[in-house]
VOVEXDO-452732 format. One record per residue (C-alpha): residue number from 1; residue in one letter; y, z, x. Coordinates in steps of 0.2 Angstrom, whole numbers, plus 2048, in hexadecimal, padded with zeros to 3 digits. Layout:
<pts>
<NUM, "A", <Y, Z, X>>
...
</pts>
This chain:
<pts>
<1, "M", <1B9, 40E, 96E>>
<2, "L", <1BE, 41C, 97A>>
<3, "R", <1B5, 429, 985>>
<4, "P", <1BB, 43B, 986>>
<5, "R", <1C0, 442, 997>>
<6, "S", <1BA, 455, 999>>
<7, "D", <1C7, 462, 99E>>
<8, "D", <1C1, 461, 9B0>>
<9, "G", <1C4, 44E, 9B0>>
<10, "Q", <1B3, 448, 9AE>>
<11, "L", <1B1, 438, 9A3>>
<12, "L", <1A3, 43B, 996>>
<13, "N", <197, 42E, 992>>
<14, "A", <19A, 42E, 97F>>
<15, "H", <1A4, 422, 975>>
<16, "F", <1AF, 427, 966>>
<17, "A", <1BE, 420, 95C>>
<18, "V", <1CA, 426, 94F>>
<19, "V", <1CD, 41B, 941>>
<20, "R", <1D7, 41A, 931>>
<21, "D", <1CC, 41F, 922>>
<22, "G", <1D4, 41C, 912>>
<23, "H", <1E2, 428, 911>>
<24, "G", <1DD, 432, 920>>
<25, "L", <1D4, 431, 931>>
<26, "S", <1C2, 431, 937>>
<27, "L", <1BB, 435, 948>>
<28, "L", <1AC, 42A, 94C>>
<29, "L", <1A0, 430, 95A>>
<30, "E", <193, 423, 95E>>
<31, "S", <181, 428, 95E>>
<32, "A", <177, 42C, 96D>>
<33, "G", <167, 421, 971>>
<34, "D", <15B, 41B, 97F>>
<35, "R", <160, 415, 990>>
<36, "S", <16E, 422, 992>>
<37, "R", <178, 41B, 983>>
<38, "N", <186, 428, 97F>>
<39, "D", <17B, 436, 988>>
<40, "D", <18A, 442, 988>>
<41, "Y", <18A, 442, 975>>
<42, "V", <188, 455, 974>>
<43, "P", <195, 45A, 981>>
<44, "A", <1A1, 44D, 97A>>
<45, "S", <19F, 453, 968>>
<46, "R", <1A2, 464, 96D>>
<47, "L", <1B1, 45F, 977>>
<48, "L", <1B9, 455, 969>>
<49, "L", <1B7, 463, 95D>>
<50, "A", <1BF, 46F, 969>>
<51, "R", <1CE, 463, 96B>>
<52, "L", <1CF, 461, 958>>
<53, "R", <1D0, 474, 956>>
<54, "D", <1DE, 475, 962>>
<55, "V", <1E9, 46A, 957>>
<56, "E", <1E3, 474, 947>>
<57, "A", <1D9, 465, 940>>
<58, "V", <1CF, 467, 930>>
<59, "V", <1BE, 45F, 92E>>
<60, "L", <1BE, 459, 91C>>
<61, "A", <1AC, 451, 91B>>
<62, "V", <19E, 44B, 926>>
<63, "V", <199, 439, 922>>
<64, "V", <189, 430, 928>>
<65, "P", <18E, 41E, 929>>
<66, "S", <17C, 418, 925>>
<67, "A", <175, 40B, 919>>
<68, "R", <16A, 419, 911>>
<69, "L", <17A, 422, 90B>>
<70, "V", <17E, 41B, 8FA>>
<71, "E", <189, 427, 8F0>>
<72, "P", <189, 439, 8F6>>
<73, "S", <187, 447, 8EA>>
<74, "E", <194, 454, 8E8>>
<75, "D", <18A, 45F, 8F5>>
<76, "E", <188, 450, 901>>
<77, "G", <19B, 44C, 900>>
<78, "A", <19E, 45D, 908>>
<79, "P", <18E, 462, 912>>
<80, "L", <197, 46F, 91B>>
<81, "G", <19C, 478, 90B>>
<82, "G", <1AD, 472, 90A>>
<83, "P", <1BC, 46E, 917>>
<84, "V", <1BA, 477, 927>>
<85, "D", <1CA, 47D, 92F>>
<86, "L", <1C7, 47B, 942>>
<87, "A", <1D4, 488, 946>>
<88, "D", <1CA, 495, 93E>>
<89, "V", <1BA, 490, 947>>
<90, "P", <1B6, 49C, 955>>
<91, "D", <1A6, 494, 95B>>
<92, "V", <1A8, 481, 95D>>
<93, "E", <195, 47F, 962>>
<94, "E", <18F, 488, 953>>
<95, "L", <19A, 47C, 948>>
<96, "R", <193, 46D, 952>>
<97, "L", <181, 472, 94E>>
<98, "R", <186, 474, 93B>>
<99, "I", <18E, 462, 93B>>
<100, "T", <17F, 45A, 944>>
<101, "G", <173, 463, 938>>
<102, "A", <17D, 45E, 929>>
<103, "Q", <17E, 44C, 930>>
<104, "D", <16B, 44C, 932>>
<105, "R", <169, 450, 91F>>
<106, "V", <176, 446, 916>>
<107, "G", <16F, 436, 90E>>
<108, "L", <15D, 43A, 90F>>
<109, "P", <153, 438, 8FE>>
<110, "A", <14D, 448, 8F6>>
<111, "G", <13D, 44E, 8FE>>
<112, "A", <13F, 443, 90D>>
<113, "K", <139, 449, 91E>>
<114, "K", <148, 44B, 92A>>
<115, "D", <148, 43F, 938>>
<116, "G", <14E, 44C, 945>>
<117, "N", <15C, 441, 94C>>
<118, "K", <16B, 44C, 94F>>
<119, "R", <174, 440, 95A>>
<120, "Q", <177, 432, 94E>>
<121, "R", <188, 42A, 94B>>
<122, "L", <194, 437, 945>>
<123, "Q", <1A3, 435, 93A>>
<124, "L", <1AF, 444, 936>>
<125, "R", <1BC, 441, 929>>
<126, "L", <1CC, 44B, 930>>
<127, "A", <1DC, 452, 92B>>
<128, "V", <1E7, 455, 93B>>
<129, "P", <1F9, 45C, 93A>>
<130, "G", <205, 450, 940>>
<131, "Y", <1F9, 441, 940>>
<132, "G", <1FA, 436, 931>>
<133, "P", <1EF, 427, 92D>>
<134, "D", <1F9, 41C, 939>>
<135, "S", <1F7, 428, 947>>
<136, "A", <1E4, 424, 94B>>
<137, "D", <1E7, 41D, 95C>>
<138, "R", <1F3, 42B, 961>>
<139, "L", <1E6, 438, 95C>>
<140, "A", <1D8, 42E, 965>>
<141, "E", <1E2, 42E, 975>>
<142, "Y", <1E5, 441, 973>>
<143, "L", <1D2, 445, 971>>
<144, "A", <1CE, 43A, 97F>>
<145, "D", <1DA, 443, 98B>>
<146, "P", <1E7, 450, 986>>
<147, "V", <1EF, 44F, 997>>
<148, "V", <1F3, 43D, 995>>
<149, "A", <1F7, 43E, 982>>
<150, "P", <1FD, 44F, 97D>>
<151, "P", <1FB, 454, 96B>>
<152, "L", <209, 450, 95F>>
<153, "D", <215, 45E, 959>>
<154, "G", <20E, 466, 949>>
<155, "G", <21F, 467, 940>>
<156, "V", <22A, 474, 939>>
<157, "T", <226, 487, 93B>>
<158, "L", <224, 490, 92B>>
<159, "T", <22C, 4A1, 929>>
<160, "V", <229, 4AE, 91B>>
<161, "D", <23B, 4AA, 915>>
<162, "G", <237, 497, 915>>
<163, "L", <226, 49A, 90C>>
<164, "L", <22F, 4A4, 8FE>>
<165, "T", <23D, 497, 8FD>>
<166, "E", <230, 489, 8FB>>
<167, "I", <226, 493, 8EE>>
<168, "G", <237, 496, 8E5>>
<169, "R", <23B, 484, 8E3>>
<170, "L", <22B, 47D, 8DC>>
<171, "K", <22D, 46D, 8D1>>
<172, "R", <224, 46F, 8C1>>
<173, "H", <220, 463, 8B3>>
<174, "R", <228, 466, 8A2>>
<175, "T", <220, 462, 892>>
<176, "P", <22A, 459, 884>>
<177, "D", <22F, 46A, 87C>>
<178, "G", <236, 46F, 88D>>
<179, "R", <229, 47B, 893>>
<180, "A", <226, 47B, 8A6>>
<181, "S", <213, 47A, 8AB>>
<182, "L", <20B, 489, 8B3>>
<183, "H", <1FE, 47F, 8BC>>
<184, "K", <207, 480, 8CD>>
<185, "P", <20B, 493, 8CD>>
<186, "L", <1F9, 497, 8C7>>
<187, "A", <1F2, 48C, 8D5>>
<188, "L", <1FC, 496, 8E1>>
<189, "L", <1F5, 4A6, 8DA>>
<190, "W", <1E3, 4A0, 8DB>>
<191, "M", <1E6, 49B, 8ED>>
<192, "A", <1EE, 4AC, 8F1>>
<193, "D", <1DE, 4B4, 8EA>>
<194, "R", <1D3, 4A8, 8F4>>
<195, "I", <1DC, 4AC, 904>>
<196, "A", <1DC, 4BF, 900>>
<197, "T", <1C9, 4BF, 8FF>>
<198, "G", <1C6, 4B5, 90E>>
<199, "G", <1C5, 4A3, 907>>
<200, "T", <1CA, 493, 910>>
<201, "R", <1DC, 48D, 90E>>
<202, "L", <1D5, 47B, 90A>>
<203, "V", <1CA, 477, 8FB>>
<204, "A", <1C0, 468, 8F8>>
<205, "W", <1C4, 460, 8E7>>
<206, "P", <1B3, 464, 8DF>>
<207, "E", <1B5, 476, 8E3>>
<208, "F", <1C7, 476, 8DE>>
<209, "R", <1C3, 46E, 8CD>>
<210, "R", <1B6, 47B, 8C9>>
<211, "G", <1BE, 48A, 8D0>>
<212, "F", <1D1, 487, 8CB>>
<213, "G", <1CB, 47E, 8BB>>
<214, "A", <1C3, 48E, 8B5>>
<215, "F", <1D2, 498, 8BA>>
<216, "L", <1DD, 48D, 8B0>>
<217, "R", <1D2, 48E, 8A1>>
<218, "E", <1D2, 4A1, 8A1>>
<219, "F", <1E4, 4A4, 8A5>>
<220, "A", <1EF, 495, 8A0>>
<221, "P", <1F7, 495, 88F>>
<222, "A", <1EC, 48E, 881>>
<223, "T", <1F8, 47F, 87F>>
<224, "S", <1F5, 47A, 891>>
<225, "R", <1E9, 46D, 896>>
<226, "T", <1DC, 471, 8A4>>
<227, "T", <1E1, 465, 8B1>>
<228, "P", <1DE, 46C, 8C2>>
<229, "E", <1E0, 45A, 8CA>>
<230, "Y", <1F3, 45B, 8C7>>
<231, "P", <1F8, 46A, 8D2>>
<232, "F", <1EA, 465, 8DE>>
<233, "W", <1F5, 455, 8E2>>
<234, "H", <207, 459, 8DC>>
<235, "L", <208, 46A, 8E6>>
<236, "G", <208, 45E, 8F5>>
<237, "S", <21A, 45A, 8F1>>
<238, "S", <21E, 46C, 8F9>>
<239, "R", <219, 466, 90B>>
<240, "L", <21B, 476, 913>>
<241, "L", <211, 47F, 907>>
<242, "W", <202, 473, 902>>
<243, "E", <1F9, 465, 909>>
<244, "V", <1ED, 458, 901>>
<245, "H", <1E1, 44D, 90B>>
<246, "G", <1D5, 43F, 907>>
<247, "V", <1DE, 438, 8F7>>
<248, "A", <1ED, 42F, 8F3>>
<249, "G", <1F1, 436, 8E2>>
<250, "V", <1EA, 441, 8D4>>
<251, "P", <1D7, 443, 8D9>>
<252, "R", <1C9, 43C, 8CE>>
<253, "A", <1B7, 442, 8CD>>
<254, "A", <1B1, 436, 8DA>>
<255, "D", <1BE, 43D, 8E7>>
<256, "R", <1B1, 44A, 8EE>>
<257, "T", <1B7, 44B, 8FF>>
<258, "A", <1CA, 44D, 8FB>>
<259, "A", <1D1, 45E, 8FF>>
<260, "A", <1E1, 468, 8FC>>
<261, "G", <1E8, 479, 8FF>>
<262, "L", <1F4, 483, 908>>
<263, "T", <1FB, 47D, 918>>
<264, "R", <1F5, 487, 927>>
<265, "Q", <206, 490, 92A>>
<266, "A", <207, 495, 917>>
<267, "A", <1F5, 49B, 918>>
<268, "V", <1F8, 4A6, 928>>
<269, "L", <207, 4AE, 91F>>
<270, "L", <1FE, 4B1, 90F>>
<271, "R", <1F0, 4BA, 919>>
<272, "D", <1FC, 4C8, 91C>>
<273, "E", <1FB, 4D5, 90E>>
<274, "A", <20D, 4D8, 90D>>
<275, "V", <212, 4C6, 90C>>
<276, "R", <205, 4C2, 8FF>>
<277, "G", <20B, 4D0, 8F4>>
<278, "T", <21D, 4C9, 8F5>>
<279, "V", <217, 4B8, 8F1>>
<280, "I", <20D, 4BD, 8E2>>
<281, "D", <21C, 4C7, 8DC>>
<282, "L", <227, 4B8, 8DE>>
<283, "V", <21B, 4AC, 8D5>>
<284, "V", <218, 4B8, 8C7>>
<285, "N", <22B, 4BC, 8C4>>
<286, "R", <232, 4AB, 8C6>>
<287, "Y", <225, 4A0, 8BD>>
<288, "L", <219, 4AB, 8B3>>
<289, "S", <224, 4B9, 8AB>>
<290, "G", <225, 4B0, 89B>>
<291, "D", <236, 4B7, 894>>
<292, "L", <245, 4BD, 89E>>
<293, "R", <24C, 4CD, 899>>
<294, "V", <256, 4D3, 8A8>>
<295, "P", <263, 4C6, 8AF>>
<296, "P", <25D, 4C0, 8C1>>
<297, "R", <269, 4C1, 8CF>>
<298, "A", <273, 4B1, 8D2>>
<299, "R", <26E, 4B1, 8E4>>
<300, "D", <25B, 4B2, 8E0>>
<301, "V", <25C, 4A4, 8D4>>
<302, "L", <267, 499, 8E0>>
<303, "R", <25D, 49D, 8F0>>
<304, "P", <24F, 491, 8ED>>
<305, "L", <25B, 483, 8E7>>
<306, "V", <264, 481, 8F7>>
<307, "G", <261, 46F, 8FD>>
<308, "V", <25A, 46B, 8EC>>
<309, "R", <262, 45E, 8E0>>
<310, "I", <263, 465, 8CE>>
<311, "R", <26A, 45C, 8BF>>
<312, "T", <277, 461, 8B2>>
<313, "V", <272, 460, 8A0>>
<314, "S", <27B, 44F, 89F>>
<315, "G", <270, 449, 8AE>>
<316, "Q", <27D, 44A, 8BC>>
<317, "P", <276, 44F, 8CD>>
<318, "N", <27C, 45E, 8D5>>
<319, "M", <276, 463, 8E7>>
<320, "V", <276, 476, 8EC>>
<321, "L", <27C, 474, 8FE>>
<322, "A", <27E, 486, 904>>
<323, "M", <280, 498, 8FE>>
<324, "N", <28D, 4A4, 906>>
<325, "S", <290, 4B6, 903>>
<326, "D", <29A, 4B3, 8F2>>
<327, "T", <299, 4A0, 8EF>>
<328, "V", <28D, 492, 8EE>>
<329, "T", <291, 481, 8F5>>
<330, "V", <28D, 473, 8E8>>
<331, "G", <28E, 460, 8EC>>
<332, "T", <291, 453, 8DE>>
<333, "K", <294, 441, 8DD>>
<334, "Q", <2A7, 444, 8DD>>
<335, "S", <2A5, 451, 8EB>>
<336, "P", <296, 44D, 8F6>>
<337, "E", <29C, 459, 904>>
<338, "G", <29C, 467, 8F7>>
<339, "Q", <2A7, 473, 8EE>>
<340, "P", <2A6, 486, 8ED>>
<341, "V", <2A0, 48E, 8DD>>
<342, "P", <2A2, 4A1, 8DC>>
<343, "L", <291, 4AA, 8DA>>
<344, "V", <299, 4B5, 8CD>>
<345, "E", <29A, 4A5, 8C1>>
<346, "V", <288, 4A2, 8C3>>
<347, "Q", <284, 4B5, 8C0>>
<348, "K", <28F, 4B4, 8B0>>
<349, "G", <285, 4A6, 8AA>>
<350, "L", <274, 4AF, 8AD>>
<351, "D", <27B, 4BF, 8A5>>
<352, "L", <280, 4B5, 895>>
<353, "L", <270, 4AB, 894>>
<354, "V", <264, 4BA, 896>>
<355, "G", <26F, 4C5, 88B>>
<356, "Q", <272, 4B8, 87D>>
<357, "R", <262, 4AE, 87F>>
<358, "S", <26C, 49E, 87E>>
<359, "V", <27D, 498, 885>>
<360, "G", <287, 489, 883>>
<361, "V", <28B, 47E, 892>>
<362, "N", <29D, 47D, 890>>
<363, "V", <2AD, 484, 899>>
<364, "E", <2B0, 491, 88C>>
<365, "E", <29F, 499, 88F>>
<366, "L", <29B, 495, 8A1>>
<367, "G", <2AB, 492, 8A9>>
<368, "Y", <2B3, 483, 8B2>>
<369, "R", <2A3, 47F, 8BC>>
<370, "S", <299, 480, 8AC>>
<371, "A", <28F, 470, 8B0>>
<372, "F", <288, 477, 8C0>>
<373, "V", <285, 488, 8B9>>
<374, "G", <27B, 480, 8AA>>
<375, "A", <271, 476, 8B7>>
<376, "V", <26C, 487, 8C0>>
<377, "L", <268, 48F, 8AF>>
<378, "A", <25D, 481, 8AB>>
<379, "T", <252, 485, 8BA>>
<380, "L", <24C, 496, 8B3>>
<381, "P", <23A, 496, 8AE>>
<382, "T", <23B, 496, 89B>>
<383, "A", <24C, 48D, 899>>
<384, "R", <24E, 480, 88C>>
<385, "V", <25C, 473, 88B>>
<386, "A", <263, 46C, 87B>>
<387, "M", <271, 45F, 878>>
<388, "N", <27E, 45D, 86B>>
<389, "P", <285, 469, 86F>>
<390, "A", <27E, 46C, 881>>
<391, "T", <275, 47D, 881>>
<392, "I", <269, 486, 88B>>
<393, "A", <25D, 493, 883>>
<394, "L", <24F, 49E, 88A>>
<395, "G", <23F, 498, 881>>
<396, "G", <230, 4A2, 87D>>
<397, "S", <22D, 4AB, 86C>>
<398, "E", <221, 4B8, 874>>
<399, "V", <227, 4CA, 873>>
<400, "V", <228, 4D1, 885>>
<401, "D", <22A, 4E3, 889>>
<402, "P", <239, 4E4, 894>>
<403, "S", <231, 4F2, 89F>>
<404, "I", <221, 4E8, 8A3>>
<405, "D", <21F, 4E6, 8B5>>
<406, "A", <21F, 4D5, 8BD>>
<407, "T", <20C, 4D4, 8BF>>
<408, "D", <209, 4DA, 8AD>>
<409, "A", <216, 4CD, 8A7>>
<410, "V", <209, 4BF, 8AB>>
<411, "T", <201, 4C4, 89A>>
<412, "Q", <20A, 4B5, 894>>
<413, "V", <1FD, 4AB, 89E>>
<414, "K", <1EF, 4B7, 89B>>
<415, "I", <1EE, 4BC, 8AD>>
<416, "R", <1EB, 4CE, 8A7>>
<417, "K", <1D9, 4C9, 8A3>>
<418, "E", <1D6, 4C9, 8B6>>
<419, "Q", <1DC, 4DA, 8BB>>
<420, "A", <1CE, 4DE, 8C7>>
<421, "R", <1D2, 4CE, 8D0>>
<422, "L", <1E5, 4D1, 8D2>>
<423, "R", <1E2, 4E3, 8D6>>
<424, "K", <1D7, 4DD, 8E5>>
<425, "L", <1E4, 4D1, 8E9>>
<426, "L", <1F3, 4DD, 8EB>>
<427, "A", <1E8, 4E9, 8F4>>
<428, "G", <1E5, 4DC, 901>>
<429, "G", <1D3, 4D8, 8FC>>
<430, "R", <1CD, 4E9, 8FE>>
<431, "D", <1C0, 4F0, 8F1>>
<432, "V", <1C5, 502, 8F4>>
<433, "A", <1D6, 509, 8F7>>
<434, "P", <1DF, 51A, 8F8>>
<435, "C", <1EA, 521, 8EB>>
<436, "A", <1FC, 523, 8F2>>
<437, "L", <1FE, 534, 8EA>>
<438, "C", <1ED, 53E, 8EC>>
<439, "G", <1E7, 534, 8FA>>
<440, "D", <1D5, 532, 8F3>>
<441, "E", <1CD, 521, 8F4>>
<442, "Y", <1C7, 518, 8E4>>
<443, "P", <1C0, 507, 8E0>>
<444, "I", <1CF, 4FB, 8DC>>
<445, "E", <1CB, 4FB, 8C9>>
<446, "F", <1D0, 50E, 8C8>>
<447, "L", <1E1, 50B, 8D0>>
<448, "V", <1F1, 505, 8C8>>
<449, "A", <201, 4FE, 8D0>>
<450, "A", <20E, 50C, 8CB>>
<451, "H", <220, 508, 8CD>>
<452, "V", <229, 515, 8D7>>
<453, "K", <239, 511, 8CE>>
<454, "R", <236, 50A, 8BC>>
<455, "R", <238, 4F8, 8BB>>
<456, "A", <242, 4F8, 8AC>>
<457, "V", <251, 500, 8B6>>
<458, "C", <24E, 4F6, 8C6>>
<459, "A", <25A, 4E9, 8CC>>
<460, "D", <253, 4D8, 8CE>>
<461, "S", <252, 4DA, 8E1>>
<462, "E", <249, 4EB, 8DF>>
<463, "R", <23C, 4E3, 8D3>>
<464, "H", <238, 4D6, 8E1>>
<465, "D", <236, 4E4, 8EE>>
<466, "L", <224, 4E7, 8E8>>
<467, "L", <21E, 4EE, 8F8>>
<468, "N", <22B, 4FD, 8F7>>
<469, "V", <22E, 4FF, 8E5>>
<470, "A", <21B, 500, 8E0>>
<471, "M", <20C, 50A, 8E6>>
<472, "L", <1FA, 50B, 8E2>>
<473, "A", <1F6, 51B, 8D7>>
<474, "C", <1E5, 520, 8D0>>
<475, "G", <1E1, 521, 8BE>>
<476, "F", <1DA, 533, 8C0>>
<477, "G", <1EA, 53B, 8BD>>
<478, "C", <1F6, 537, 8CB>>
<479, "D", <1FD, 527, 8C2>>
<480, "I", <201, 530, 8B1>>
<481, "L", <207, 540, 8BA>>
<482, "Y", <214, 536, 8C4>>
<483, "E", <219, 52B, 8B5>>
<484, "T", <21D, 53A, 8AA>>
<485, "G", <226, 543, 8B7>>
<486, "W", <21A, 552, 8BA>>
<487, "I", <219, 54D, 8CD>>
<488, "T", <225, 544, 8D9>>
<489, "V", <227, 541, 8EB>>
<490, "D", <235, 54A, 8F5>>
<491, "S", <23F, 543, 903>>
<492, "T", <232, 548, 910>>
<493, "G", <225, 53E, 908>>
<494, "R", <21C, 54D, 900>>
<495, "V", <216, 54F, 8EE>>
<496, "R", <21F, 55C, 8E4>>
<497, "T", <21A, 562, 8D3>>
<498, "A", <225, 567, 8C4>>
<499, "P", <224, 579, 8BD>>
<500, "L", <213, 57C, 8B5>>
<501, "N", <217, 58A, 8A9>>
<502, "G", <20E, 58A, 899>>
<503, "V", <202, 57B, 89D>>
<504, "P", <1EF, 57C, 89B>>
<505, "D", <1E6, 583, 8AA>>
<506, "A", <1DD, 572, 8AE>>
<507, "F", <1ED, 569, 8AE>>
<508, "R", <1F5, 576, 8B9>>
<509, "D", <1E7, 575, 8C5>>
<510, "R", <1E6, 562, 8C6>>
<511, "T", <1F9, 561, 8C8>>
<512, "S", <1FC, 56F, 8D5>>
<513, "A", <1EE, 568, 8E0>>
<514, "L", <1F9, 55A, 8E4>>
<515, "T", <208, 564, 8EA>>
<516, "G", <20C, 561, 8FC>>
<517, "R", <201, 552, 8FF>>
<518, "P", <209, 544, 909>>
<519, "C", <20C, 534, 8FE>>
<520, "R", <206, 525, 907>>
<521, "A", <213, 51A, 8FF>>
<522, "H", <222, 524, 905>>
<523, "H", <22C, 51C, 913>>
<524, "T", <23E, 518, 917>>
<525, "N", <23E, 508, 90C>>
<526, "S", <236, 511, 8FD>>
<527, "E", <240, 521, 8FE>>
<528, "P", <24F, 51B, 8F3>>
<529, "Y", <242, 517, 8E5>>
<530, "F", <23A, 528, 8E7>>
<531, "A", <24B, 530, 8E6>>
<532, "W", <24F, 527, 8D6>>
<533, "H", <23F, 52E, 8CF>>
<534, "R", <243, 540, 8D5>>
<535, "T", <254, 540, 8CC>>
<536, "T", <250, 537, 8BC>>
<537, "I", <23D, 539, 8B8>>
<538, "F", <237, 549, 8C1>>
<539, "R", <236, 558, 8B5>>
<540, "G", <23C, 564, 8C2>>
<541, "S", <24C, 55A, 8C6>>
<542, "S", <25D, 562, 8C2>>
<543, "H", <261, 551, 8BB>>
<544, "Q", <253, 551, 8AE>>
<545, "G", <25F, 54F, 8A0>>
<546, "R", <262, 53D, 8A6>>
<547, "R", <24F, 539, 8A5>>
<548, "V", <24B, 527, 8A1>>
<549, "V", <240, 526, 891>>
<550, "G", <237, 517, 88A>>
<551, "P", <22A, 50B, 891>>
<552, "T", <221, 510, 8A1>>
<553, "G", <225, 502, 8AC>>
<554, "R", <214, 503, 8B3>>
<555, "T", <208, 4F5, 8B6>>
<556, "S", <1F5, 4F6, 8B6>>
<557, "L", <1F1, 4E9, 8C3>>
</pts>
């Protein structure tokens, strides 16, 4: 047992320890009693919580080590309402009171009178970045005196680029018929929604089972099993993205204090509306779009594969070592140091596969590095691999409109059913937002995400540029007027209208009222997309004869 030293050097009369607790750690603070036993219990508990907050610890559960506690109910397993991320707690004293209050209640029989002892032995199950189950002594030394034992380094700093790379290289289970599971991508969408609406980054297993389980039942394909336990555990293989605490494998019903969710750094990044929109676009396009119609760029496909071992159709390992301006370096058993493969060869394979829907893995079709190119093609979301002869085909028999926007494309997993939720997500959690064209504010359900440049003619990089290529437009006229070319946005960011000769008065009044209004979505990065609209869609353009006709390329979020 140790005694903590306060920040001013005073040794407090309170004994505590940090012990290994199954697959994690627990802090034990001894109870206070008569004859001055641990009479600094209150300041010590406050000090320990503050120091745990400094190292971004998470309180997974409050446990009462008492004979009267037999088997806690689900509510008793998480008396604080779930994991508490101390880094998000502004008032440690308020949390201390909640913990001691919860501690006082746990384990009492129904209807029992409270004994009023809020200074009994306290046990907190913890998750602390940098401190594993074997680091109990090191954490105890830090909590006793940070000057003598400074905190351990929390690890690698996660950037936006690193977050996107980590999401882009998710490992997914494949069924016997070759279909990749959607559970991990759907779990990330569920968590992104949770973050957008102010939810915690870590979720106790009972809540995850209920909440994400319902999400799976509603949105996963009918052939999928509702097994929330698998992404709860297996997303932990992406250590920069996801963390799991209190369990050593796929959780069972009894693992009530197990918790999992986004790492702190990933959650902080996802709280930014722009980053969240980019992440959602990536998840939907890469994993949920169902059926590729436009060849992706070789660079976009290879980027998340750098540092990853992929296998050829014959099972030989290839390692993507690096990517340069026009080549990718690939390591094999014969050349572990790596050999360059032109990006144009990978792009050729992507073009052939998407255009023909299947391609043979041979030199005649894929060139002299056909084995590696085939291994890359096999990583695509709906790719199917067959042997004798070796062939890669794009699976999925669903008919998909090639103009459907990325967010609409998740129709394949029935995400469209929850349009209100996704609208709120892309609007940064707001219930009301302004139309980019008329400037009026509307509830989110009356706004749509209109593509400034139609998705059907966007390059792959442009489709991923969601924050610049799309804008919120109201369903009270602005969306359809822009879509059909009756209005556009000029290079100064002002709305312009097409000639209104021979149209009904009501239509003329509604359309002309928009003339000269500033477009909220117009800026330097979005101007190229508006320029495309002015010259190809706008009815007042001198290039109107080249107007694109066909599907709208618009998504109702």
